[in-house]
N, CA and C atoms as an extended XYZ file, in Angstrom:
267
Properties=species:S:1:pos:R:3:atomname:S:1:resname:S:1:resid:I:1 pbc="F F F"
N       -47.775       31.851      -87.460 N   MET     1
C       -47.605       31.408      -86.979 CA  MET     1
C       -46.583       29.656      -87.664 C   MET     1
N       -45.280       29.878      -86.886 N   LYS     2
C       -44.458       28.729      -87.655 CA  LYS     2
C       -45.119       26.990      -87.697 C   LYS     2
N       -44.509       26.920      -88.648 N   THR     3
C       -45.163       25.065      -88.934 CA  THR     3
C       -43.637       24.593      -89.307 C   THR     3
N       -43.440       23.439      -89.222 N   THR     4
C       -42.241       22.507      -88.877 CA  THR     4
C       -42.789       20.906      -89.983 C   THR     4
N       -42.249       20.662      -90.747 N   ALA     5
C       -42.546       19.502      -91.518 CA  ALA     5
C       -42.346       18.357      -90.281 C   ALA     5
N       -43.346       17.374      -90.242 N   ALA     6
C       -43.156       16.641      -89.753 CA  ALA     6
C       -41.991       15.284      -90.149 C   ALA     6
N       -41.475       14.762      -89.071 N   VAL     7
C       -40.210       14.331      -89.058 CA  VAL     7
C       -40.387       12.402      -88.290 C   VAL     7
N       -40.394       11.613      -89.066 N   PRO     8
C       -40.667        9.883      -88.584 CA  PRO     8
C       -39.984        9.750      -87.152 C   PRO     8
N       -40.503        9.482      -86.310 N   LEU     9
C       -39.833        8.599      -85.393 CA  LEU     9
C       -38.618        7.578      -85.812 C   LEU     9
N       -37.702        8.176      -85.104 N   ALA    10
C       -36.176        6.895      -85.800 CA  ALA    10
C       -36.958        5.317      -84.650 C   ALA    10
N       -36.948        4.130      -85.531 N   ARG    11
C       -37.073        2.633      -84.996 CA  ARG    11
C       -35.117        2.328      -85.453 C   ARG    11
N       -35.261        1.242      -84.203 N   CYS    12
C       -33.831        0.924      -83.892 CA  CYS    12
C       -33.925       -0.748      -85.150 C   CYS    12
N       -35.337       -1.455      -85.322 N   CYS    13
C       -35.626       -2.444      -86.459 CA  CYS    13
C       -37.052       -2.190      -87.189 C   CYS    13
N       -36.537       -2.410      -88.117 N   PRO    14
C       -38.108       -2.354      -89.193 CA  PRO    14
C       -39.077       -3.439      -88.389 C   PRO    14
N       -38.858       -3.936      -87.915 N   VAL    15
C       -39.949       -5.462      -87.187 CA  VAL    15
C       -39.517       -6.065      -85.758 C   VAL    15
N       -40.021       -6.162      -85.129 N   HIS    16
C       -40.047       -6.955      -83.703 CA  HIS    16
C       -40.771       -8.284      -83.648 C   HIS    16
N       -40.549       -8.978      -83.157 N   ASP    17
C       -40.843      -10.235      -83.176 CA  ASP    17
C       -41.334      -10.518      -81.989 C   ASP    17
N       -41.415       -9.676      -80.709 N   ASP    18
C       -42.014      -10.403      -79.632 CA  ASP    18
C       -42.055       -8.883      -78.559 C   ASP    18
N       -42.526       -9.389      -77.544 N   TRP    19
C       -42.586       -8.432      -76.709 CA  TRP    19
C       -41.255       -8.063      -75.890 C   TRP    19
N       -40.726       -8.888      -75.501 N   ALA    20
C       -39.292       -8.690      -74.753 CA  ALA    20
C       -38.246       -8.388      -75.584 C   ALA    20
N       -38.435       -8.949      -76.864 N   GLY    21
C       -37.149       -8.060      -77.592 CA  GLY    21
C       -37.636       -6.882      -77.932 C   GLY    21
N       -38.994       -5.951      -77.604 N   LEU    22
C       -39.024       -4.637      -77.901 CA  LEU    22
C       -38.580       -4.172      -76.662 C   LEU    22
N       -38.601       -4.725      -75.870 N   ALA    23
C       -38.637       -3.816      -74.357 CA  ALA    23
C       -37.162       -4.210      -74.193 C   ALA    23
N       -36.140       -4.775      -74.885 N   ARG    24
C       -34.572       -5.064      -74.509 CA  ARG    24
C       -34.183       -3.662      -75.125 C   ARG    24
N       -34.898       -3.628      -76.601 N   HIS    25
C       -34.220       -2.473      -77.731 CA  HIS    25
C       -34.478       -1.312      -77.228 C   HIS    25
N       -36.108       -1.333      -76.613 N   LEU    26
C       -36.263        0.456      -75.866 CA  LEU    26
C       -35.376        0.896      -74.851 C   LEU    26
N       -35.162       -0.317      -73.898 N   LEU    27
C       -34.185       -0.221      -72.795 CA  LEU    27
C       -32.829        0.225      -73.186 C   LEU    27
N       -32.386       -0.212      -74.093 N   VAL    28
C       -30.975        0.155      -74.776 CA  VAL    28
C       -31.247        1.579      -74.800 C   VAL    28
N       -31.677        1.677      -76.464 N   ASP    29
C       -32.068        3.066      -76.650 CA  ASP    29
C       -32.268        3.904      -75.471 C   ASP    29
N       -33.019        3.924      -74.537 N   PHE    30
C       -33.202        4.884      -73.632 CA  PHE    30
C       -32.460        4.479      -72.481 C   PHE    30
N       -31.496        4.235      -72.107 N   SER    31
C       -30.753        3.987      -71.293 CA  SER    31
C       -30.684        4.956      -69.970 C   SER    31
N       -30.482        5.994      -70.852 N   SER    32
C       -30.347        7.207      -70.182 CA  SER    32
C       -31.614        7.611      -69.019 C   SER    32
N       -32.638        6.878      -69.396 N   VAL    33
C       -33.899        6.922      -68.931 CA  VAL    33
C       -34.238        5.723      -67.396 C   VAL    33
N       -34.718        6.094      -66.363 N   PRO    34
C       -34.857        5.343      -65.834 CA  PRO    34
C       -35.732        3.694      -65.979 C   PRO    34
N       -35.104        2.897      -65.904 N   SER    35
C       -36.066        1.625      -66.936 CA  SER    35
C       -37.537        1.439      -66.716 C   SER    35
N       -37.852        2.032      -65.175 N   ARG    36
C       -39.131        1.520      -64.901 CA  ARG    36
C       -39.921        2.816      -65.209 C   ARG    36
N       -39.697        3.316      -66.054 N   THR    37
C       -40.537        4.727      -66.746 CA  THR    37
C       -40.475        3.963      -68.120 C   THR    37
N       -39.645        3.788      -68.905 N   VAL    38
C       -39.451        2.781      -70.330 CA  VAL    38
C       -40.535        1.526      -70.255 C   VAL    38
N       -40.320        0.510      -69.478 N   VAL    39
C       -41.335       -0.082      -68.652 CA  VAL    39
C       -42.905        0.052      -68.536 C   VAL    39
N       -43.236        0.833      -68.020 N   ASP    40
C       -44.327        1.045      -67.574 CA  ASP    40
C       -44.905        1.682      -68.944 C   ASP    40
N       -44.016        2.637      -69.870 N   GLU    41
C       -44.675        3.303      -70.899 CA  GLU    41
C       -45.341        1.851      -72.077 C   GLU    41
N       -44.058        0.949      -71.894 N   LEU    42
C       -44.579        0.045      -72.476 CA  LEU    42
C       -45.624       -0.584      -72.521 C   LEU    42
N       -45.734       -1.317      -70.893 N   ARG    43
C       -47.140       -1.679      -70.479 CA  ARG    43
C       -48.458       -1.055      -70.896 C   ARG    43
N       -48.165        0.272      -70.266 N   GLN    44
C       -49.397        0.957      -70.967 CA  GLN    44
C       -49.723        0.883      -72.725 C   GLN    44
N       -48.434        0.747      -73.826 N   ALA    45
C       -48.881        0.828      -75.012 CA  ALA    45
C       -49.465       -0.791      -75.080 C   ALA    45
N       -49.001       -1.832      -74.650 N   GLN    46
C       -49.309       -2.630      -74.842 CA  GLN    46
C       -51.069       -3.122      -74.512 C   GLN    46
N       -51.049       -2.166      -73.184 N   SER    47
C       -52.461       -2.585      -72.641 CA  SER    47
C       -53.635       -1.947      -74.307 C   SER    47
N       -52.834       -0.704      -74.501 N   ALA    48
C       -54.214       -0.301      -75.611 CA  ALA    48
C       -53.711       -0.497      -76.577 C   ALA    48
N       -52.668       -1.235      -77.037 N   SER    49
C       -52.917       -2.570      -78.502 CA  SER    49
C       -53.930       -3.516      -78.153 C   SER    49
N       -54.087       -4.367      -77.345 N   ARG    50
C       -55.177       -5.483      -76.671 CA  ARG    50
C       -56.370       -4.876      -76.626 C   ARG    50
N       -56.002       -3.641      -76.159 N   PHE    51
C       -57.775       -3.070      -76.243 CA  PHE    51
C       -58.549       -2.639      -77.621 C   PHE    51
N       -57.345       -2.093      -78.070 N   PHE    52
C       -58.083       -1.728      -79.867 CA  PHE    52
C       -57.841       -3.549      -80.669 C   PHE    52
N       -57.385       -4.446      -79.654 N   GLY    53
C       -57.633       -5.350      -80.802 CA  GLY    53
C       -56.312       -5.938      -82.090 C   GLY    53
N       -55.397       -5.111      -81.927 N   LEU    54
C       -54.509       -5.198      -82.602 CA  LEU    54
C       -53.902       -6.232      -82.637 C   LEU    54
N       -53.522       -7.181      -84.116 N   ASP    55
C       -52.742       -8.501      -84.016 CA  ASP    55
C       -51.184       -7.830      -83.640 C   ASP    55
N       -50.293       -9.221      -83.635 N   LEU    56
C       -48.900       -8.845      -82.880 CA  LEU    56
C       -48.005       -7.603      -83.491 C   LEU    56
N       -48.041       -8.260      -85.110 N   ALA    57
C       -46.915       -7.207      -85.639 CA  ALA    57
C       -47.341       -5.770      -85.401 C   ALA    57
N       -48.805       -5.381      -85.501 N   ASP    58
C       -49.296       -3.978      -85.378 CA  ASP    58
C       -48.526       -3.517      -84.222 C   ASP    58
N       -49.633       -4.344      -83.053 N   ALA    59
C       -48.987       -4.449      -81.797 CA  ALA    59
C       -47.507       -3.950      -81.367 C   ALA    59
N       -46.860       -4.477      -81.976 N   LEU    60
C       -45.213       -3.952      -81.656 CA  LEU    60
C       -44.838       -3.147      -82.014 C   LEU    60
N       -45.500       -2.454      -83.593 N   HIS    61
C       -45.319       -1.439      -84.467 CA  HIS    61
C       -45.862       -0.297      -83.442 C   HIS    61
N       -47.002       -0.568      -83.163 N   CYS    62
C       -47.490        0.716      -82.748 CA  CYS    62
C       -46.572        1.216      -81.595 C   CYS    62
N       -46.750        0.026      -80.665 N   ALA    63
C       -46.249       -0.127      -79.177 CA  ALA    63
C       -44.858        0.859      -79.139 C   ALA    63
N       -43.811        0.574      -80.044 N   GLU    64
C       -42.696        0.836      -80.131 CA  GLU    64
C       -42.655        2.635      -79.927 C   GLU    64
N       -43.694        2.886      -81.590 N   LEU    65
C       -43.464        4.289      -81.366 CA  LEU    65
C       -44.343        5.173      -80.716 C   LEU    65
N       -45.644        4.689      -79.692 N   MET    66
C       -45.970        4.966      -78.554 CA  MET    66
C       -45.142        5.313      -77.495 C   MET    66
N       -44.186        4.216      -77.052 N   VAL    67
C       -43.208        4.673      -76.311 CA  VAL    67
C       -42.596        5.237      -76.577 C   VAL    67
N       -41.226        5.500      -77.835 N   ARG    68
C       -40.857        6.687      -78.419 CA  ARG    68
C       -40.893        7.943      -77.915 C   ARG    68
N       -41.985        8.241      -78.397 N   TYR    69
C       -43.041        9.132      -78.630 CA  TYR    69
C       -42.998       10.025      -76.648 C   TYR    69
N       -43.322        9.039      -76.246 N   ARG    70
C       -43.746        9.535      -74.735 CA  ARG    70
C       -42.415        9.608      -73.916 C   ARG    70
N       -41.517        8.788      -74.782 N   VAL    71
C       -40.118        8.850      -73.686 CA  VAL    71
C       -39.406       10.296      -73.733 C   VAL    71
N       -39.507       10.312      -75.315 N   LEU    72
C       -39.004       11.444      -76.213 CA  LEU    72
C       -39.351       12.966      -75.194 C   LEU    72
N       -40.543       13.212      -75.077 N   ILE    73
C       -41.417       13.935      -74.780 CA  ILE    73
C       -41.170       13.907      -73.155 C   ILE    73
N       -40.858       12.972      -72.630 N   ALA    74
C       -41.177       13.436      -70.978 CA  ALA    74
C       -39.642       13.581      -70.923 C   ALA    74
N       -38.441       13.733      -71.881 N   THR    75
C       -37.062       13.843      -71.229 CA  THR    75
C       -36.876       15.008      -71.800 C   THR    75
N       -38.194       16.174      -72.914 N   GLY    76
C       -38.081       16.928      -72.897 CA  GLY    76
C       -36.873       16.837      -74.666 C   GLY    76
N       -36.357       15.867      -75.050 N   SER    77
C       -36.071       15.350      -76.453 CA  SER    77
C       -36.943       16.041      -77.347 C   SER    77
N       -37.950       15.964      -77.358 N   HIS    78
C       -39.074       15.794      -78.539 CA  HIS    78
C       -40.191       17.200      -78.145 C   HIS    78
N       -40.472       17.825      -78.644 N   PRO    79
C       -41.391       19.054      -78.464 CA  PRO    79
C       -42.808       18.371      -78.191 C   PRO    79
N       -43.502       18.613      -77.303 N   SER    80
C       -45.023       18.212      -76.766 CA  SER    80
C       -46.003       19.002      -77.613 C   SER    80
N       -46.576       18.489      -78.383 N   PRO    81
C       -48.020       18.494      -79.236 CA  PRO    81
C       -48.305       19.840      -78.638 C   PRO    81
N       -48.627       20.035      -77.321 N   ALA    82
C       -49.464       21.035      -76.638 CA  ALA    82
C       -48.457       22.183      -76.349 C   ALA    82
N       -48.733       23.042      -77.368 N   LEU    83
C       -48.626       24.457      -77.836 CA  LEU    83
C       -49.340       25.556      -77.040 C   LEU    83
N       -49.065       26.405      -76.724 N   PRO    84
C       -49.191       27.315      -76.046 CA  PRO    84
C       -50.385       28.161      -76.893 C   PRO    84
N       -51.455       28.632      -76.075 N   LEU    85
C       -52.067       29.264      -77.227 CA  LEU    85
C       -52.006       30.572      -77.598 C   LEU    85
N       -52.020       31.346      -79.049 N   PRO    86
C       -51.911       32.493      -79.344 CA  PRO    86
C       -52.285       33.535      -78.266 C   PRO    86
N       -50.905       34.735      -77.759 N   THR    87
C       -51.807       35.706      -76.642 CA  THR    87
C       -52.432       36.635      -77.299 C   THR    87
N       -52.283       37.272      -78.689 N   ASN    88
C       -52.699       38.960      -79.025 CA  ASN    88
C       -54.234       37.924      -80.202 C   ASN    88
N       -55.218       38.497      -78.950 N   ARG    89
C       -56.308       38.253      -79.251 CA  ARG    89
C       -57.078       39.700      -80.339 C   ARG    89
């Protein structure tokens, strides 16, 4: 089975100060994706960060990575981690 090295997701900024700023940056970076999709993904990531009790800085960092990853997978720009099982038994 072929393996590849992990490549970190690109980020627009090292740090975001608030949810609105993160949303603006994600909408610009994913301008070819319907804005509703990006905003819905951000809402889900924000909800997850609240569920786990992350502070604002960690929540923004994690949310950015979650949104970027999910949108890239949805658009086919990043391979899905769900690989088919080998067929040779």
